[in-house]
Every structure is written in structure tokens, then in C-alpha cells.
N, CA, C, O and CB atoms as a CASP TS submission, in Angstrom:
PFRMAT TS
TARGET T0000
AUTHOR 0000-0000-0000
METHOD Language model
MODEL 1
PARENT N/A
ATOM      1  N   MET     1       0.845  -1.162   0.000  1.00  0.00           N
ATOM      2  CA  MET     1       0.000   0.000   0.000  1.00  0.00           C
ATOM      3  C   MET     1       0.902   1.241   0.000  1.00  0.00           C
ATOM      4  O   MET     1       1.865   1.332   0.762  1.00  0.00           O
ATOM      5  CB  MET     1      -0.968  -0.010   1.222  1.00  0.00           C
ATOM      6  N   ILE     2       0.564   2.178  -0.867  1.00  0.00           N
ATOM      7  CA  ILE     2       1.312   3.441  -0.936  1.00  0.00           C
ATOM      8  C   ILE     2       0.457   4.538  -0.311  1.00  0.00           C
ATOM      9  O   ILE     2      -0.704   4.715  -0.679  1.00  0.00           O
ATOM     10  CB  ILE     2       1.695   3.803  -2.421  1.00  0.00           C
ATOM     11  N   LEU     3       1.032   5.265   0.625  1.00  0.00           N
ATOM     12  CA  LEU     3       0.361   6.410   1.243  1.00  0.00           C
ATOM     13  C   LEU     3       1.115   7.676   0.882  1.00  0.00           C
ATOM     14  O   LEU     3       2.345   7.711   0.915  1.00  0.00           O
ATOM     15  CB  LEU     3       0.268   6.245   2.786  1.00  0.00           C
ATOM     16  N   ARG     4       0.373   8.708   0.541  1.00  0.00           N
ATOM     17  CA  ARG     4       0.961  10.025   0.297  1.00  0.00           C
ATOM     18  C   ARG     4       0.368  11.004   1.301  1.00  0.00           C
ATOM     19  O   ARG     4      -0.830  10.985   1.586  1.00  0.00           O
ATOM     20  CB  ARG     4       0.707  10.504  -1.175  1.00  0.00           C
ATOM     21  N   ALA     5       1.225  11.845   1.819  1.00  0.00           N
ATOM     22  CA  ALA     5       0.769  12.807   2.823  1.00  0.00           C
ATOM     23  C   ALA     5       1.370  14.175   2.547  1.00  0.00           C
ATOM     24  O   ALA     5       2.461  14.293   1.989  1.00  0.00           O
ATOM     25  CB  ALA     5       1.140  12.336   4.243  1.00  0.00           C
ATOM     26  N   HIS     6       0.642  15.198   2.946  1.00  0.00           N
ATOM     27  CA  HIS     6       1.173  16.556   2.953  1.00  0.00           C
ATOM     28  C   HIS     6       1.531  16.892   4.396  1.00  0.00           C
ATOM     29  O   HIS     6       0.740  16.703   5.320  1.00  0.00           O
ATOM     30  CB  HIS     6       0.142  17.592   2.357  1.00  0.00           C
ATOM     31  N   VAL     7       2.734  17.391   4.551  1.00  0.00           N
ATOM     32  CA  VAL     7       3.270  17.743   5.860  1.00  0.00           C
ATOM     33  C   VAL     7       3.478  19.253   5.882  1.00  0.00           C
ATOM     34  O   VAL     7       4.059  19.822   4.957  1.00  0.00           O
ATOM     35  CB  VAL     7       4.609  16.974   6.163  1.00  0.00           C
ATOM     36  N   GLU     8       3.005  19.888   6.932  1.00  0.00           N
ATOM     37  CA  GLU     8       3.071  21.347   7.053  1.00  0.00           C
ATOM     38  C   GLU     8       3.852  21.734   8.301  1.00  0.00           C
ATOM     39  O   GLU     8       3.750  21.081   9.340  1.00  0.00           O
ATOM     40  CB  GLU     8       1.654  21.958   7.095  1.00  0.00           C
ATOM     41  N   THR     9       4.638  22.815   8.185  1.00  0.00           N
ATOM     42  CA  THR     9       5.276  23.343   9.386  1.00  0.00           C
ATOM     43  C   THR     9       4.214  23.991  10.260  1.00  0.00           C
ATOM     44  O   THR     9       3.290  24.632   9.759  1.00  0.00           O
ATOM     45  CB  THR     9       6.398  24.361   9.028  1.00  0.00           C
ATOM     46  N   ILE    10       4.351  23.823  11.553  1.00  0.00           N
ATOM     47  CA  ILE    10       3.382  24.376  12.498  1.00  0.00           C
ATOM     48  C   ILE    10       3.742  25.839  12.766  1.00  0.00           C
ATOM     49  O   ILE    10       4.865  26.133  13.175  1.00  0.00           O
ATOM     50  CB  ILE    10       3.357  23.550  13.834  1.00  0.00           C
ATOM     51  N   PRO    11       2.795  26.761  12.537  1.00  0.00           N
ATOM     52  CA  PRO    11       3.094  28.173  12.800  1.00  0.00           C
ATOM     53  C   PRO    11       3.240  28.424  14.306  1.00  0.00           C
ATOM     54  O   PRO    11       2.686  27.683  15.118  1.00  0.00           O
ATOM     55  CB  PRO    11       1.985  29.079  12.210  1.00  0.00           C
ATOM     56  N   PRO    12       3.982  29.466  14.671  1.00  0.00           N
ATOM     57  CA  PRO    12       4.213  29.736  16.090  1.00  0.00           C
ATOM     58  C   PRO    12       2.963  30.168  16.859  1.00  0.00           C
ATOM     59  O   PRO    12       2.915  30.052  18.083  1.00  0.00           O
ATOM     60  CB  PRO    12       5.257  30.792  16.226  1.00  0.00           C
ATOM     61  N   ASP    13       1.953  30.666  16.142  1.00  0.00           N
ATOM     62  CA  ASP    13       0.695  31.047  16.795  1.00  0.00           C
ATOM     63  C   ASP    13      -0.429  30.949  15.766  1.00  0.00           C
ATOM     64  O   ASP    13      -0.188  30.609  14.607  1.00  0.00           O
ATOM     65  CB  ASP    13       0.779  32.499  17.401  1.00  0.00           C
ATOM     66  N   ASN    14      -1.630  31.242  16.181  1.00  0.00           N
ATOM     67  CA  ASN    14      -2.802  31.136  15.299  1.00  0.00           C
ATOM     68  C   ASN    14      -3.211  32.464  14.672  1.00  0.00           C
ATOM     69  O   ASN    14      -4.366  32.639  14.283  1.00  0.00           O
ATOM     70  CB  ASN    14      -3.968  30.576  16.069  1.00  0.00           C
ATOM     71  N   SER    15      -2.279  33.390  14.574  1.00  0.00           N
ATOM     72  CA  SER    15      -2.632  34.711  14.045  1.00  0.00           C
ATOM     73  C   SER    15      -2.916  34.687  12.548  1.00  0.00           C
ATOM     74  O   SER    15      -3.578  35.588  12.033  1.00  0.00           O
ATOM     75  CB  SER    15      -1.519  35.696  14.332  1.00  0.00           C
ATOM     76  N   GLY    16      -2.424  33.666  11.838  1.00  0.00           N
ATOM     77  CA  GLY    16      -2.627  33.599  10.401  1.00  0.00           C
ATOM     78  C   GLY    16      -1.687  34.485   9.607  1.00  0.00           C
ATOM     79  O   GLY    16      -1.847  34.626   8.395  1.00  0.00           O
ATOM     80  N   THR    17      -0.714  35.082  10.269  1.00  0.00           N
ATOM     81  CA  THR    17       0.211  35.994   9.595  1.00  0.00           C
ATOM     82  C   THR    17       1.533  35.331   9.223  1.00  0.00           C
ATOM     83  O   THR    17       2.389  35.970   8.613  1.00  0.00           O
ATOM     84  CB  THR    17       0.481  37.189  10.473  1.00  0.00           C
ATOM     85  N   HIS    18       1.711  34.076   9.575  1.00  0.00           N
ATOM     86  CA  HIS    18       2.978  33.387   9.329  1.00  0.00           C
ATOM     87  C   HIS    18       2.844  32.460   8.129  1.00  0.00           C
ATOM     88  O   HIS    18       1.831  31.780   7.968  1.00  0.00           O
ATOM     89  CB  HIS    18       3.420  32.591  10.575  1.00  0.00           C
ATOM     90  N   GLU    19       3.875  32.440   7.290  1.00  0.00           N
ATOM     91  CA  GLU    19       3.897  31.519   6.163  1.00  0.00           C
ATOM     92  C   GLU    19       4.346  30.152   6.654  1.00  0.00           C
ATOM     93  O   GLU    19       5.216  30.043   7.517  1.00  0.00           O
ATOM     94  CB  GLU    19       4.828  32.035   5.034  1.00  0.00           C
ATOM     95  N   THR    20       3.740  29.111   6.092  1.00  0.00           N
ATOM     96  CA  THR    20       4.138  27.754   6.434  1.00  0.00           C
ATOM     97  C   THR    20       4.688  27.065   5.197  1.00  0.00           C
ATOM     98  O   THR    20       4.384  27.457   4.071  1.00  0.00           O
ATOM     99  CB  THR    20       2.950  26.960   7.022  1.00  0.00           C
ATOM    100  N   GLN    21       5.485  26.054   5.408  1.00  0.00           N
ATOM    101  CA  GLN    21       6.033  25.240   4.327  1.00  0.00           C
ATOM    102  C   GLN    21       5.233  23.943   4.268  1.00  0.00           C
ATOM    103  O   GLN    21       4.871  23.385   5.304  1.00  0.00           O
ATOM    104  CB  GLN    21       7.566  24.957   4.539  1.00  0.00           C
ATOM    105  N   VAL    22       4.958  23.465   3.062  1.00  0.00           N
ATOM    106  CA  VAL    22       4.261  22.197   2.885  1.00  0.00           C
ATOM    107  C   VAL    22       5.116  21.323   1.973  1.00  0.00           C
ATOM    108  O   VAL    22       5.626  21.778   0.949  1.00  0.00           O
ATOM    109  CB  VAL    22       2.818  22.408   2.290  1.00  0.00           C
ATOM    110  N   ARG    23       5.262  20.058   2.368  1.00  0.00           N
ATOM    111  CA  ARG    23       5.993  19.107   1.523  1.00  0.00           C
ATOM    112  C   ARG    23       5.181  17.818   1.425  1.00  0.00           C
ATOM    113  O   ARG    23       4.336  17.530   2.272  1.00  0.00           O
ATOM    114  CB  ARG    23       7.426  18.822   2.095  1.00  0.00           C
ATOM    115  N   GLU    24       5.457  17.057   0.378  1.00  0.00           N
ATOM    116  CA  GLU    24       4.760  15.791   0.186  1.00  0.00           C
ATOM    117  C   GLU    24       5.691  14.644   0.564  1.00  0.00           C
ATOM    118  O   GLU    24       6.874  14.647   0.224  1.00  0.00           O
ATOM    119  CB  GLU    24       4.268  15.643  -1.281  1.00  0.00           C
ATOM    120  N   VAL    25       5.139  13.672   1.269  1.00  0.00           N
ATOM    121  CA  VAL    25       5.887  12.488   1.692  1.00  0.00           C
ATOM    122  C   VAL    25       5.139  11.267   1.193  1.00  0.00           C
ATOM    123  O   VAL    25       3.912  11.210   1.270  1.00  0.00           O
ATOM    124  CB  VAL    25       6.070  12.443   3.250  1.00  0.00           C
ATOM    125  N   GLU    26       5.876  10.288   0.678  1.00  0.00           N
ATOM    126  CA  GLU    26       5.271   9.047   0.200  1.00  0.00           C
ATOM    127  C   GLU    26       5.968   7.874   0.871  1.00  0.00           C
ATOM    128  O   GLU    26       7.196   7.839   0.957  1.00  0.00           O
ATOM    129  CB  GLU    26       5.363   8.933  -1.352  1.00  0.00           C
ATOM    130  N   VAL    27       5.175   6.907   1.351  1.00  0.00           N
ATOM    131  CA  VAL    27       5.721   5.698   1.959  1.00  0.00           C
ATOM    132  C   VAL    27       4.989   4.490   1.395  1.00  0.00           C
ATOM    133  O   VAL    27       3.864   4.599   0.907  1.00  0.00           O
ATOM    134  CB  VAL    27       5.600   5.744   3.509  1.00  0.00           C
ATOM    135  N   GLU    28       5.640   3.344   1.469  1.00  0.00           N
ATOM    136  CA  GLU    28       5.021   2.092   1.054  1.00  0.00           C
ATOM    137  C   GLU    28       5.094   1.116   2.220  1.00  0.00           C
ATOM    138  O   GLU    28       6.146   0.941   2.835  1.00  0.00           O
ATOM    139  CB  GLU    28       5.717   1.505  -0.218  1.00  0.00           C
ATOM    140  N   ALA    29       3.965   0.484   2.514  1.00  0.00           N
ATOM    141  CA  ALA    29       3.881  -0.432   3.650  1.00  0.00           C
ATOM    142  C   ALA    29       2.805  -1.476   3.364  1.00  0.00           C
ATOM    143  O   ALA    29       1.960  -1.275   2.491  1.00  0.00           O
ATOM    144  CB  ALA    29       3.571   0.338   4.972  1.00  0.00           C
ATOM    145  N   PRO    30       2.831  -2.597   4.099  1.00  0.00           N
ATOM    146  CA  PRO    30       1.840  -3.651   3.856  1.00  0.00           C
ATOM    147  C   PRO    30       0.416  -3.288   4.299  1.00  0.00           C
ATOM    148  O   PRO    30      -0.548  -3.795   3.726  1.00  0.00           O
ATOM    149  CB  PRO    30       2.269  -4.904   4.561  1.00  0.00           C
ATOM    150  N   THR    31       0.267  -2.417   5.313  1.00  0.00           N
ATOM    151  CA  THR    31      -1.058  -2.014   5.795  1.00  0.00           C
ATOM    152  C   THR    31      -1.108  -0.509   5.994  1.00  0.00           C
ATOM    153  O   THR    31      -0.079   0.164   6.039  1.00  0.00           O
ATOM    154  CB  THR    31      -1.407  -2.738   7.111  1.00  0.00           C
ATOM    155  N   TYR    32      -2.337   0.009   6.112  1.00  0.00           N
ATOM    156  CA  TYR    32      -2.505   1.429   6.376  1.00  0.00           C
ATOM    157  C   TYR    32      -1.844   1.813   7.695  1.00  0.00           C
ATOM    158  O   TYR    32      -1.167   2.838   7.780  1.00  0.00           O
ATOM    159  CB  TYR    32      -3.989   1.798   6.399  1.00  0.00           C
ATOM    160  N   GLU    33      -2.038   0.998   8.711  1.00  0.00           N
ATOM    161  CA  GLU    33      -1.490   1.298  10.034  1.00  0.00           C
ATOM    162  C   GLU    33       0.035   1.363  10.002  1.00  0.00           C
ATOM    163  O   GLU    33       0.636   2.242  10.620  1.00  0.00           O
ATOM    164  CB  GLU    33      -1.947   0.248  11.049  1.00  0.00           C
ATOM    165  N   ASP    34       0.659   0.426   9.276  1.00  0.00           N
ATOM    166  CA  ASP    34       2.121   0.459   9.139  1.00  0.00           C
ATOM    167  C   ASP    34       2.564   1.697   8.365  1.00  0.00           C
ATOM    168  O   ASP    34       3.562   2.331   8.710  1.00  0.00           O
ATOM    169  CB  ASP    34       2.628  -0.815   8.434  1.00  0.00           C
ATOM    170  N   GLY    35       1.818   2.034   7.318  1.00  0.00           N
ATOM    171  CA  GLY    35       2.137   3.232   6.540  1.00  0.00           C
ATOM    172  C   GLY    35       2.002   4.492   7.369  1.00  0.00           C
ATOM    173  O   GLY    35       2.824   5.403   7.266  1.00  0.00           O
ATOM    174  N   ARG    36       0.975   4.543   8.186  1.00  0.00           N
ATOM    175  CA  ARG    36       0.776   5.709   9.052  1.00  0.00           C
ATOM    176  C   ARG    36       1.935   5.854  10.034  1.00  0.00           C
ATOM    177  O   ARG    36       2.394   6.965  10.298  1.00  0.00           O
ATOM    178  CB  ARG    36      -0.557   5.595   9.816  1.00  0.00           C
ATOM    179  N   ALA    37       2.403   4.736  10.572  1.00  0.00           N
ATOM    180  CA  ALA    37       3.544   4.781  11.485  1.00  0.00           C
ATOM    181  C   ALA    37       4.794   5.290  10.759  1.00  0.00           C
ATOM    182  O   ALA    37       5.573   6.062  11.319  1.00  0.00           O
ATOM    183  CB  ALA    37       3.807   3.385  12.091  1.00  0.00           C
ATOM    184  N   LEU    38       4.976   4.855   9.516  1.00  0.00           N
ATOM    185  CA  LEU    38       6.126   5.340   8.739  1.00  0.00           C
ATOM    186  C   LEU    38       6.016   6.837   8.457  1.00  0.00           C
ATOM    187  O   LEU    38       7.016   7.553   8.488  1.00  0.00           O
ATOM    188  CB  LEU    38       6.240   4.568   7.417  1.00  0.00           C
ATOM    189  N   LEU    39       4.797   7.308   8.183  1.00  0.00           N
ATOM    190  CA  LEU    39       4.608   8.742   7.966  1.00  0.00           C
ATOM    191  C   LEU    39       4.945   9.528   9.227  1.00  0.00           C
ATOM    192  O   LEU    39       5.599  10.568   9.162  1.00  0.00           O
ATOM    193  CB  LEU    39       3.167   9.036   7.529  1.00  0.00           C
ATOM    194  N   ASP    40       4.496   9.028  10.367  1.00  0.00           N
ATOM    195  CA  ASP    40       4.801   9.712  11.632  1.00  0.00           C
ATOM    196  C   ASP    40       6.308   9.790  11.862  1.00  0.00           C
ATOM    197  O   ASP    40       6.804  10.783  12.395  1.00  0.00           O
ATOM    198  CB  ASP    40       4.125   8.988  12.813  1.00  0.00           C
ATOM    199  N   GLU    41       7.036   8.751  11.464  1.00  0.00           N
ATOM    200  CA  GLU    41       8.497   8.757  11.621  1.00  0.00           C
ATOM    201  C   GLU    41       9.158   9.809  10.730  1.00  0.00           C
ATOM    202  O   GLU    41      10.256  10.275  11.035  1.00  0.00           O
ATOM    203  CB  GLU    41       9.070   7.372  11.298  1.00  0.00           C
ATOM    204  N   GLN    42       8.501  10.187   9.633  1.00  0.00           N
ATOM    205  CA  GLN    42       9.047  11.170   8.700  1.00  0.00           C
ATOM    206  C   GLN    42       8.872  12.612   9.185  1.00  0.00           C
ATOM    207  O   GLN    42       9.499  13.528   8.652  1.00  0.00           O
ATOM    208  CB  GLN    42       8.389  11.008   7.349  1.00  0.00           C
ATOM    209  N   LEU    43       8.029  12.811  10.185  1.00  0.00           N
ATOM    210  CA  LEU    43       7.787  14.169  10.686  1.00  0.00           C
ATOM    211  C   LEU    43       9.003  14.693  11.428  1.00  0.00           C
ATOM    212  O   LEU    43       9.599  14.000  12.253  1.00  0.00           O
ATOM    213  CB  LEU    43       6.558  14.198  11.606  1.00  0.00           C
ATOM    214  N   LYS    44       9.354  15.925  11.118  1.00  0.00           N
ATOM    215  CA  LYS    44      10.426  16.614  11.839  1.00  0.00           C
ATOM    216  C   LYS    44       9.792  17.419  12.969  1.00  0.00           C
ATOM    217  O   LYS    44       8.579  17.626  12.978  1.00  0.00           O
ATOM    218  CB  LYS    44      11.263  17.540  10.881  1.00  0.00           C
ATOM    219  N   ASP    45      10.602  17.872  13.915  1.00  0.00           N
ATOM    220  CA  ASP    45      10.086  18.736  14.979  1.00  0.00           C
ATOM    221  C   ASP    45       9.418  19.956  14.354  1.00  0.00           C
ATOM    222  O   ASP    45       9.973  20.582  13.451  1.00  0.00           O
ATOM    223  CB  ASP    45      11.225  19.170  15.951  1.00  0.00           C
ATOM    224  N   GLY    46       8.234  20.287  14.835  1.00  0.00           N
ATOM    225  CA  GLY    46       7.529  21.463  14.339  1.00  0.00           C
ATOM    226  C   GLY    46       6.726  21.219  13.077  1.00  0.00           C
ATOM    227  O   GLY    46       6.343  22.175  12.403  1.00  0.00           O
ATOM    228  N   GLU    47       6.457  19.954  12.733  1.00  0.00           N
ATOM    229  CA  GLU    47       5.647  19.633  11.570  1.00  0.00           C
ATOM    230  C   GLU    47       4.426  18.818  11.974  1.00  0.00           C
ATOM    231  O   GLU    47       4.395  18.192  13.034  1.00  0.00           O
ATOM    232  CB  GLU    47       6.476  18.872  10.534  1.00  0.00           C
ATOM    233  N   ARG    48       3.415  18.841  11.098  1.00  0.00           N
ATOM    234  CA  ARG    48       2.203  18.052  11.322  1.00  0.00           C
ATOM    235  C   ARG    48       1.690  17.536   9.981  1.00  0.00           C
ATOM    236  O   ARG    48       1.933  18.131   8.931  1.00  0.00           O
ATOM    237  CB  ARG    48       1.108  18.897  12.045  1.00  0.00           C
ATOM    238  N   LEU    49       0.980  16.420  10.042  1.00  0.00           N
ATOM    239  CA  LEU    49       0.326  15.878   8.849  1.00  0.00           C
ATOM    240  C   LEU    49      -0.962  16.659   8.613  1.00  0.00           C
ATOM    241  O   LEU    49      -1.736  16.881   9.544  1.00  0.00           O
ATOM    242  CB  LEU    49       0.034  14.341   9.004  1.00  0.00           C
ATOM    243  N   ILE    50      -1.195  17.078   7.360  1.00  0.00           N
ATOM    244  CA  ILE    50      -2.440  17.788   7.078  1.00  0.00           C
ATOM    245  C   ILE    50      -3.348  16.983   6.143  1.00  0.00           C
ATOM    246  O   ILE    50      -4.564  17.176   6.154  1.00  0.00           O
ATOM    247  CB  ILE    50      -2.137  19.155   6.465  1.00  0.00           C
ATOM    248  N   THR    51      -2.779  16.093   5.341  1.00  0.00           N
ATOM    249  CA  THR    51      -3.589  15.193   4.505  1.00  0.00           C
ATOM    250  C   THR    51      -2.884  13.847   4.402  1.00  0.00           C
ATOM    251  O   THR    51      -1.656  13.774   4.426  1.00  0.00           O
ATOM    252  CB  THR    51      -3.827  15.801   3.080  1.00  0.00           C
ATOM    253  N   ILE    52      -3.666  12.797   4.289  1.00  0.00           N
ATOM    254  CA  ILE    52      -3.136  11.459   4.017  1.00  0.00           C
ATOM    255  C   ILE    52      -4.083  10.819   3.015  1.00  0.00           C
ATOM    256  O   ILE    52      -5.302  10.886   3.173  1.00  0.00           O
ATOM    257  CB  ILE    52      -3.004  10.585   5.340  1.00  0.00           C
ATOM    258  N   ARG    53      -3.521  10.195   1.980  1.00  0.00           N
ATOM    259  CA  ARG    53      -4.378   9.481   1.032  1.00  0.00           C
ATOM    260  C   ARG    53      -3.683   8.214   0.575  1.00  0.00           C
ATOM    261  O   ARG    53      -2.456   8.133   0.530  1.00  0.00           O
ATOM    262  CB  ARG    53      -4.731  10.373  -0.182  1.00  0.00           C
ATOM    263  N   VAL    54      -4.486   7.243   0.242  1.00  0.00           N
ATOM    264  CA  VAL    54      -3.980   5.988  -0.303  1.00  0.00           C
ATOM    265  C   VAL    54      -3.774   6.208  -1.802  1.00  0.00           C
ATOM    266  O   VAL    54      -4.715   6.519  -2.531  1.00  0.00           O
ATOM    267  CB  VAL    54      -4.971   4.779  -0.018  1.00  0.00           C
ATOM    268  N   ALA    55      -2.530   6.043  -2.245  1.00  0.00           N
ATOM    269  CA  ALA    55      -2.202   6.292  -3.647  1.00  0.00           C
ATOM    270  C   ALA    55      -2.161   5.007  -4.467  1.00  0.00           C
ATOM    271  O   ALA    55      -2.197   5.058  -5.696  1.00  0.00           O
ATOM    272  CB  ALA    55      -0.871   7.005  -3.750  1.00  0.00           C
ATOM    273  N   GLY    56      -2.086   3.873  -3.809  1.00  0.00           N
ATOM    274  CA  GLY    56      -2.049   2.605  -4.520  1.00  0.00           C
ATOM    275  C   GLY    56      -2.022   1.441  -3.540  1.00  0.00           C
ATOM    276  O   GLY    56      -1.601   1.579  -2.391  1.00  0.00           O
ATOM    277  N   ILE    57      -2.473   0.313  -4.016  1.00  0.00           N
ATOM    278  CA  ILE    57      -2.486  -0.885  -3.149  1.00  0.00           C
ATOM    279  C   ILE    57      -1.640  -1.950  -3.791  1.00  0.00           C
ATOM    280  O   ILE    57      -1.504  -3.044  -3.244  1.00  0.00           O
ATOM    281  CB  ILE    57      -3.937  -1.411  -2.906  1.00  0.00           C
TER
END
């Protein structure tokens, strides 16, 4: 199973005045749960997952 996710930097506050960076991450795993764990491992400090989709099985 291939999972694709968009990862966004977390802004320092909720004012909406800060620019964030978004990157795409792709992982391949036997199950969704394993893929989700791999995506979590790809997160750097100060980042969060904003979308996850199954790109292929």
C-alpha cells in the first residue's frame, strides 16, 4: 500500500500571519497502520500531517 501525505510546518501562533512550508511524503507499507507509522516517523520537529491518502495498493 502506498500512502501520500502533505506535511506542514506548524506556525508559532494562530494569528494567520505566518507563512508555512508544505511538503509531500510518500511511503510504502503492507497495511494502512504500518504506513501511518512510517509517515509519523518522517515528521520533523515542528511539523504536522495535514492530509493522508492511499495512492495505490
